[in-house]
N, C-alpha and C positions, 0 to 999 in steps of 0.2 A: 394186435398191431398197435403202435402208439398213434394217437389221434392228434391232429393239430389243434391245440386249445387256445391259440393266440387270437383267433377270429371266429366268432360264433357262426357266421354263415359258412365259412370253410369247414368248421367242425360239423355242422349239420350235413353238408354235402358228403363228408367222409363217412359219417354214420350211415347215411342213406346208401352209399355205395357198398359199405361193409355189409349192411343188412341184405342187400340184393344178392351179394355173393355168398352169404353164410347162413341165412335163415332158411331152413328146409321148408319145402312146400307144405308138408304136413303140419307145420307149426304156424301156418298163416290162415287159420280158420276162426280165430277170435274166441275159441272155446276155452273158457276159464271156469268150468264147473268143478265141483268137488272131485269128480271122477277123472278129469283131464289134467288137473294141476299136478305139476311135478313137485313133490315134497322132499325128495331126496332121502338119504339115510343108508345105513349099511345093508338093509334088506329091501331097498326099493327095487321094484320091478318096473322097468320102463314099458310104457304102453306101445312103443314103436321104436325103430331105429332112429327116426327123425327126432323124437323127444330126447333120446340119449345124446345124439350129435349136437342138438341145440344147447343142451346144458353144458356139454364139454367145451364147445367153442366159445360160449359166453363166459364160462368160468376162467378159461385160459386167458381171456382179455379183460378180466376184472369187471365184467358187465352184469354179474348176478348181484353185486353190491357196489354199484357205480360210484357212490360218494365215499366209500371207505378208503383209507390209505392204501396205496399200492403194496406196501410192505406187508400188509395183513391180508392180501388177496383181493382187494378192491380195485376200482378203476381210477381213484383219485380225482373224480369229477367234482366240479362245483355244483351248486344247486341249479344254476342256469343250464349247465351242460346236462345234468340229469333230466331236466325238463325236456330238452331237445331229444334225448335218448327215448324217453317215454312217448313223446309226440310222434317220433318216427316209427316206433313199434306200433302205435295205434294206426298210423297211416297205412301200414301194410296188413293190419288186422293180426299182428303177431301175438302169440302167447308170451307171457312172462316165462323166462327160462327156468326159474326156481322161485318158490315161495316157501317160507318156513318161519317158525317162531324164533329160530336162531337169527334170522335176518331182521325180523320185525322188533323183537324184544331183547333177547340176550345180547346180541351184537352191540346195540347202542349202549347198553349198561356196561359191557366190558370196555368199550372204547372210552367211556367216561370214568369208570372206577377201577378197571383191571390194571394189573401190572403189565409192563412190557412183555415179560415172559408169558403171561397168561394170554395176551393178545396174539402173540406169535403161535402159541400152542392151539388155541381154540378157534380163532377167527378164520384162518385159511380153509380148514375143513368145512366150516359153515358155507363159505363162498363156493366151494366145490360141490356142495350137496352131499358130503360124505357122512355127516353126522346129523341125525334128526333129533331135535330137542323138544321137551315138553315142559310145562310150567307147573311147579308144585306150590301153589298159593293157598287156595281155599281148602278148608277143613269142615267136617260136619258141624262144628261149633264156631267157625270163623269164616264167614262169607263176606257180607258187607262190612262186618267188623273184623277186618283182616288181621289187625294187630293182636287179636286174641289167639293166634295160632299156638297150639300146644305140642306139636311134633317136637320131640326133644333130642338134643345132641349132647351126649355125655363126654366130657373132656377126658381123653386118655393120653395126654401128652403130645404125641405127634399126629394124633387123629381123633376124630369123634366117632362115637357109636350112636347111630340115629335110630330112633323108634317113634312110630306114630302113624297117622293116616291122613291122606289128602283125598279130596273129592272133586268131581267135575274136572278132572285132569284130562284135557283134550288130547286125544291120540296117544295116551300113555302106553297103550298096548302095542303101539307101532314105533315108539321112540327109542333112541339109543341111550340118551343121557337126559337128565332133568336138572333144572335150576330151581331150587326150593328154599322157602323161608323156614328156618329151623330155630327153635328157641334154645339158645346155648347158655342162657343165664336165667334160671327160674326165679331168682330173687329180685330181678330188676323190674322196673315199671313196665307196663304193657308194651309201649312202643320201643322200649329198649330191651336189651337181652336177646335180640333176634339177629341171626347171621344168615347171610345169603350164600348157600353152598351149591356146588356142582358135583354131581356124581353119576356113575355108570348105572343104568337101569338093569344091566345084566351082570353086575359085579357080585351079586349075592345078597339076599335079604329083601329084595323088592318084588312084590307081586301086584298084578293089576287085574281088575275085573270090570269089563265094559258095562255101561248103564244104558239100557235101551230107552230111547226117547219116544215121544209121541209121534215123531215123524217116521219112526220105524228104523232109523239109523242108530248107531252106537258110537258116536265120536268121543263121548265123555266116559271117564273111567273112575272107579275107586282105586286108590293106590295105597299100598300098605308097606311100611318100612319095619323090618324086624332085624335088629342088630346089624344095620348097614354100616360098614366101615368107610369113613370119609377122611382121606388124608388132609392135613392142615393146609397144604398149598392149594386146595380146591375151594378156598373161601374167596369171594369177591369183595373187595373193600376191607373194612375193619371189623374184627370180631365184635359181636354184640351191637353193631351199628348197621345191620342189614336193612333196617327200615328205610334208611336213606337211599339205598340201592333200589328197594322195592318201590318206593314212590316215584323215582326217576323212570323205572321200567314201566310203571303203570301209565305214565303220560304217553309213552310210545305205543303201548297196547291199546289205549283208548283212541289214539290217533288212527291206528290200524283198523280198529273196529268201525270207526266213523266212516271209513272209506267204503263200507259195505253198502251204503246207500247209492253208490254209483257203480256197482260191480256187475250189473246185468245189462246186456244190450250191446256190448262191445263198442261203446262210443256213440251209438245211435240214441236219439231221443226216445223217451218212454212211449210217447204217442205213436211214433213210427213203428216201434216194436209191437205195440198192441194192435195197430192197424194191420200190420203184416200178418199177425196171428189170426185176425178176424177177416182176412181176405178183403181188407180195405174198408170194412164197415164197422162203425163203432158208435154207440149211443152218445148223443151230444153231451150229456152230463159226465160220462166217463172221459170223453175227449177233453172237457174242461179240467177235470181232475188231473188228467195226464199232463196237460200243459202246466198246471200249477206245480206238479211234482218235478217236471223238467226245469222250471225256473228255480225251484228250491234246490235241486241237485246242483245246478250251476253255482248258486250262492254258497252251498256247502263246499264244493270243490275249490272255489276261489278263496274261501276263508281258510281252508286247509293249506293251500299254497302260501297264503300270506303268513300264517303261523310257522310254516316250514322255513320260509325265508328269514323270519325273525330268529328262529332257532339257529339257523346257519350263521346268523350275525352275532350269535352269542347271547341273545336275550332269553332263549328257552321258551317252551310252550307252557310249562307249568300247569296251573289250575285251569287254564283255558282249554286244556284237553278234555275236560268234563263237558264243556259246551259243544265241542266237536263231536264227542262220542254220543251225546244225547241227540243232537240234530241228525247225525248220520244214521243211527240205529232206528229212530222213530220214522225217518224218511223211508228206510228200507222196508219196514213193516207196511207202511202205506202203499208202497210200490207193489209189493206182492199181493196185497189185498186187491189192488186194481187188476193184476193179472188174473186173479181168481174170478173177479166180477166180470171182466171182459170175456173170459173163457166160457162162461155159462156152465151148462151141464158137462161139457167136454173137459172143463178144468178139473172135474172131480176124478178123472182117470189118473190112476197112480203112475202110469207110464203113457206118455203121449208124444206128440210132435215137438213140444217144448220141454220135454223131460217130465219130471214128477212135480207138477205145480203144487199139489197139496203138501208134499214133503218139504218143498222149498219154503212154502208159506208158513208151515208149522215151525220150521227151523228158525225163521226170523224172530220168533217170540223169545228165543234165547239171547238174541242180540242185545235186548234191553235188560238182560240180567248179567251176562258175562262181562267181566271188566268193570263191574260196578253197576248196580241197578239204575234205571232212569230216575227213580226217586232220590237216590244218593247223589247222582249227577246234578239234579236240580238244587239239592242242598248245598253242594260245593259251589255251584254257580252263584247262588244267592249270597252266601257268606263270603267267599274268597275272591269272586270275580266282581260282583256288584257291591260288596261291602255292606250288605244289609244286616241289621241286628239279628242275633239268634233268637 
């Protein structure tokens, strides 16, 4: 349904009424764990009819990507309207209808660099949750030094033949398509000669192999390209200038990862979550640490909102995304250490009332590696944000 966007309070009331009528009861539990998130994709299996209904009704109204243009499947909301949407979701403890790398990373890059035809072709399926994307950036010899990628695209006129390997490719074994950095000019300088290509993971020549992590899960994969045919129209931006796209996308990835520090507790303060878990009893020192984390979390959230508003105004986030990423991921690690400390011996159980606390805690260690290590983020902050000498 179209919402009245002329007055914010009227808009809020309409969103509230719409949610009351359309958000299924099963999606009002605030559960946003890895097992309950709807990632979408061709092979996605919905956990329930409620999850399927929730995705479909939100996608039909542009609410999976509320700030994207309506013609590309979004809601056409302003940032202020998006804030209201998110606040009203939180007020009823509703789950997000869809989360994906297509929404967080590829979509913003396509909106900025893609042709109109590419936007029409790729963005609506992302909004509807029909295509699940993965990111082909890191390689065995190109992690923090990402511009050293060596996966090669050989020019064959109307297409490239791609060969190479990627690593730490999150959910590659479940993805339908990949956006990847491929070296298409081996003679160019390191940051040049790279193109940003899109291609089908099941079109032939792509194989994946999950990597088992210390947490016991296998979200990361090794990904191999053997004579993969990629049509020329599946390049985003200009040939050999994919680094520009890559840098832009990284700001959105780091902003997304920075939000991990406030992803647990469904809007409740950390102290309240810990107190509930411990039947109201908590050591005074832990209580003090929890309050400090709550304060820091509010500061991180407000800073993210400020930079999002600046980006909406055309200023962009740029290198400040490194600050957001560092603060959010380090906070997330501290929070999960508190969960482990507060839980005592019961927190060692791999499956418990609060899920697998040890697995969640171990997973947070990757937050300060993926999207750029904390050490790299500090280097970017010192040189490009603070202007300190190298």
